[in-house]
C-alpha positions as CSV (number, residue, x, y, z in Angstrom):
1,M,0.0,0.0,0.0
2,F,1.1,3.5,-0.9
3,S,4.0,2.0,-2.8
4,W,3.4,4.5,-5.6
5,F,4.8,7.2,-3.2
6,K,8.2,5.5,-3.3
7,S,10.9,6.9,-5.7
8,N,12.7,4.6,-8.0
9,K,15.6,7.1,-8.3
10,T,18.9,5.8,-7.0
11,P,20.5,8.1,-4.4
12,E,23.6,9.9,-5.8
13,P,26.8,8.8,-4.0
14,Q,28.1,11.4,-1.5
15,E,31.5,12.8,-2.2
16,K,33.9,12.0,0.6
17,T,35.9,14.9,2.0
18,V,39.6,14.1,1.7
19,K,41.5,15.5,4.6
20,P,44.9,16.9,3.5
21,V,48.0,15.1,4.7
22,E,49.7,17.2,7.4
23,H,53.4,17.9,7.3
24,F,54.6,19.6,10.5
25,D,58.2,18.4,10.6
26,N,60.5,21.4,10.7
27,P,59.3,25.0,11.7
28,Q,62.7,26.6,11.2
29,A,61.8,28.4,8.0
30,V,58.7,29.8,9.6
31,L,60.5,30.9,12.8
32,A,63.3,32.5,10.7
33,K,60.8,34.5,8.6
34,F,58.9,35.6,11.8
35,T,62.2,36.7,13.3
36,A,63.2,38.6,10.2
37,I,59.9,40.5,10.2
38,T,59.5,41.2,14.0
39,G,63.0,40.8,15.5
40,I,61.6,38.3,18.0
41,H,63.7,35.2,18.6
42,F,62.6,31.8,20.1
43,N,65.9,30.5,21.4
44,H,65.3,27.6,23.8
45,K,61.5,27.9,23.1
46,E,61.4,26.1,19.8
47,A,59.4,23.1,21.0
48,I,56.6,25.0,22.6
49,T,56.5,27.5,19.8
50,A,56.3,24.7,17.2
51,S,53.2,23.3,19.1
52,K,51.6,26.7,18.9
53,L,52.3,26.9,15.2
54,I,50.7,23.5,14.6
55,H,47.5,24.6,16.4
56,F,47.6,27.9,14.4
57,C,47.9,26.0,11.1
58,R,45.0,23.7,11.9
59,N,42.8,26.7,12.9
60,H,43.6,28.4,9.6
61,N,43.3,25.2,7.4
62,L,47.0,25.0,6.6
63,S,48.4,21.5,6.3
64,S,52.1,22.2,6.6
65,F,54.8,24.6,7.8
66,E,55.7,25.1,4.2
67,E,52.2,26.4,3.4
68,L,52.4,28.7,6.5
69,D,55.8,30.0,5.4
70,F,54.3,30.9,1.9
71,R,51.2,32.5,3.4
72,L,53.3,34.7,5.8
73,G,54.8,36.3,2.8
74,N,51.6,36.7,0.8
75,D,48.7,37.1,3.2
76,R,48.7,40.1,5.6
77,H,45.9,38.7,7.7
78,I,47.7,35.4,8.4
79,L,50.8,37.4,9.4
80,E,48.8,39.7,11.7
81,A,47.1,36.7,13.3
82,L,50.4,34.9,13.9
83,I,52.0,38.1,15.4
84,N,49.0,38.4,17.7
85,L,49.4,34.8,18.8
86,L,53.1,34.8,19.4
87,T,53.7,38.2,21.0
88,V,53.6,38.3,24.8
89,N,51.6,41.1,26.4
90,E,51.2,40.8,30.1
91,T,51.5,44.0,32.1
92,Y,49.7,46.2,34.6
93,F,49.3,49.9,35.6
94,F,52.3,51.6,37.3
95,R,54.7,48.8,36.5
96,E,58.3,49.9,37.4
97,S,56.7,53.2,38.6
98,R,59.9,54.8,39.7
99,Q,60.7,55.7,36.1
100,I,57.2,57.1,35.6
101,Y,57.4,59.4,38.7
102,F,61.0,60.4,37.8
103,L,59.6,61.7,34.4
104,T,56.7,63.3,36.1
105,E,58.9,65.3,38.4
106,R,61.1,66.4,35.5
107,V,58.1,67.6,33.5
108,V,56.6,69.5,36.4
109,R,60.0,71.1,37.1
110,N,60.7,72.2,33.5
111,H,57.2,73.6,32.7
112,D,57.5,72.5,29.1
113,N,55.2,70.5,26.8
114,V,56.2,66.9,26.7
115,R,55.9,64.4,23.9
116,I,56.3,60.7,25.0
117,L,56.6,57.5,23.1
118,C,55.8,54.0,24.5
119,A,57.2,51.3,22.3
120,P,55.7,48.8,22.9
121,G,52.6,50.1,24.6
122,S,50.9,46.7,24.8
123,T,47.3,46.9,26.1
124,G,47.7,50.5,27.2
125,E,48.6,50.2,30.9
126,E,52.0,52.0,30.5
127,P,50.9,55.0,28.5
128,Y,47.8,55.5,30.5
129,S,49.8,55.3,33.7
130,I,52.1,58.0,32.5
131,A,49.2,60.2,31.5
132,M,47.5,59.7,34.9
133,A,50.8,60.4,36.8
134,L,51.2,63.7,34.9
135,L,47.6,64.8,35.3
136,D,47.7,63.9,39.0
137,A,50.8,66.1,39.4
138,G,49.0,69.1,38.0
139,V,50.3,69.0,34.5
140,F,47.8,70.5,32.1
141,P,46.4,68.2,29.5
142,N,47.3,70.5,26.6
143,R,51.0,70.0,27.6
144,I,50.8,66.2,27.2
145,D,51.1,64.2,24.0
146,I,51.6,60.4,24.3
147,V,52.0,58.0,21.4
148,S,51.8,54.3,22.0
149,L,52.7,51.6,19.4
150,D,52.7,47.9,19.3
151,I,53.1,45.2,16.7
152,N,50.1,43.3,18.0
153,S,46.7,44.6,16.7
154,D,44.7,42.8,19.3
155,V,46.4,44.6,22.2
156,S,46.0,47.9,20.4
157,T,42.3,47.3,20.2
158,I,42.1,46.5,24.0
159,A,44.2,49.7,24.7
160,K,41.8,51.9,22.7
161,E,38.8,50.4,24.5
162,G,40.5,51.2,27.9
163,R,38.6,48.5,29.9
164,Y,40.6,46.4,32.4
165,N,40.2,43.8,35.2
166,A,41.1,44.4,38.8
167,R,44.4,42.6,38.4
168,S,45.7,45.2,36.1
169,L,45.1,47.8,38.8
170,H,46.7,46.0,41.7
171,K,49.6,48.5,41.8
172,T,47.5,51.6,41.1
173,P,47.0,54.0,44.1
174,L,43.4,54.0,45.3
175,S,43.2,57.8,44.9
176,V,44.2,57.4,41.2
177,Q,41.6,54.5,40.7
178,Q,38.9,56.7,42.1
179,K,39.8,59.7,40.1
180,Y,40.5,58.2,36.6
181,F,38.5,55.0,36.5
182,V,34.8,54.1,36.4
183,Q,33.9,50.6,37.7
184,E,31.6,48.6,35.4
185,E,30.7,45.4,37.2
186,D,34.0,43.5,37.4
187,F,35.9,45.8,35.1
188,F,37.3,49.3,35.3
189,K,36.9,51.8,32.4
190,I,39.6,54.5,32.1
191,S,38.2,58.0,31.9
192,D,38.0,59.9,28.6
193,E,40.2,62.6,30.2
194,V,43.1,60.1,30.2
195,K,42.2,58.4,26.9
196,R,42.3,61.7,25.0
197,L,46.0,62.1,25.8
198,V,47.2,58.8,24.1
199,T,47.2,57.8,20.5
200,F,47.6,54.1,19.6
201,Y,49.2,52.7,16.5
202,T,49.7,49.1,15.4
203,I,53.2,49.2,13.9
204,N,56.5,47.3,14.1
205,I,59.5,49.3,15.2
206,F,61.4,47.9,12.3
207,D,58.9,49.4,9.9
208,D,60.1,52.8,8.6
209,R,56.7,54.2,9.2
210,I,57.7,54.8,12.8
211,F,59.7,57.8,11.6
212,D,56.5,59.4,10.4
213,L,55.4,59.7,14.0
214,G,57.8,62.6,14.7
215,R,60.3,63.1,17.5
216,F,59.9,62.7,21.2
217,D,61.2,64.2,24.5
218,T,60.9,60.9,26.3
219,I,60.9,57.3,25.0
220,F,59.8,54.3,27.1
221,S,60.8,50.9,25.6
222,R,60.6,48.4,28.5
223,N,60.7,44.6,28.4
224,M,60.7,44.4,24.6
225,L,64.5,44.0,23.9
226,I,64.6,40.8,26.0
227,Y,63.0,39.0,23.1
228,F,65.8,40.1,20.6
229,D,69.3,38.7,20.1
230,E,72.2,41.1,20.6
231,A,72.4,42.3,17.0
232,T,68.7,43.0,16.9
233,V,68.9,44.9,20.2
234,V,71.5,47.2,18.8
235,K,69.4,47.8,15.7
236,A,66.2,48.5,17.7
237,V,68.0,50.9,20.1
238,E,69.5,52.8,17.1
239,R,66.1,53.2,15.6
240,L,64.5,54.4,18.9
241,G,67.4,56.8,19.3
242,R,66.5,58.4,15.9
243,L,63.1,59.2,17.4
244,A,64.6,61.3,20.2
245,R,64.0,65.1,19.7
246,S,67.4,66.2,21.0
247,K,70.4,65.3,23.1
248,D,68.3,66.3,26.1
249,S,65.6,63.6,25.3
250,I,65.7,60.7,27.7
251,L,65.0,57.0,27.2
252,F,63.9,54.4,29.7
253,F,64.4,50.6,29.2
254,G,63.5,47.6,31.3
255,H,66.0,46.4,33.9
256,A,66.6,43.1,32.0
257,D,66.5,44.5,28.5
258,F,70.3,44.5,28.0
259,V,73.4,43.6,29.9
260,N,75.9,45.9,28.1
261,T,74.8,49.4,27.2
262,P,74.7,49.8,23.4
263,A,77.3,52.2,22.0
264,T,74.7,54.6,20.7
265,L,73.4,55.3,24.3
266,H,74.8,57.3,27.2
267,E,73.9,55.9,30.6
268,H,72.8,58.3,33.5
269,Y,71.8,57.9,37.1
270,E,69.8,60.5,39.0
271,D,67.8,60.1,42.2
272,G,68.2,56.3,42.0
273,T,66.8,56.1,38.5
274,K,68.7,54.9,35.5
275,F,67.9,56.5,32.1
276,Y,69.7,57.0,28.8
277,S,70.4,59.7,26.2
278,V,71.6,59.7,22.6
279,G,74.1,61.8,20.7
């Protein structure tokens, strides 16, 4: 009964999806290209980095390191995504604050306008800390111009949003928190008064576009050089030095950024704070 409803048509065979054979044997070409582009080295971290690369490839439908190597040179989005994965960005407000307060006292004393570069600026805690310290010391906003750059586009987006968890504020004085942040549930939003003083760029310091940013009175470059080999450190420092406005400009680096002071820098100590000049 009802057999006339049945179709005599034979079902068409379904095409089987053939999974490409994966080849993840040697990541050295990829790592070398990444280092050439960013300056970042993975000495003694090759194994864990290779594991990250394999996951990255699978997430982007790449079946081999060779295919990834090719795409890095031909696909800006793949390069940006890999940079965002492999660059480390863990920081907090008022980290190594002695240097920030040293600069603040200098600006207050000199009564001049100040142009400051943070390279890298990561998720914004450092440049915003500098802006808050200057404002809190009575420096007028129209005297402050801060530029922050980072190679990682994800962290630049976070910095522009200016929304942070409580851990990021664990070194921030309570009076500063109350003055320059608004709490939104479990997060803290930085005030527009502070945000207006900082401009964020996604750019690599080895990209010559950094020289379009102009010159600076003060340059912060903390905890970036530790990821470079010695030759790349020298190159990075030389490029940062070219961004200094004059011989009176000062540069701050992280305590572990280099063992021997590069030849292009002059080392200074004042009030227990180490800083550098060029020229």
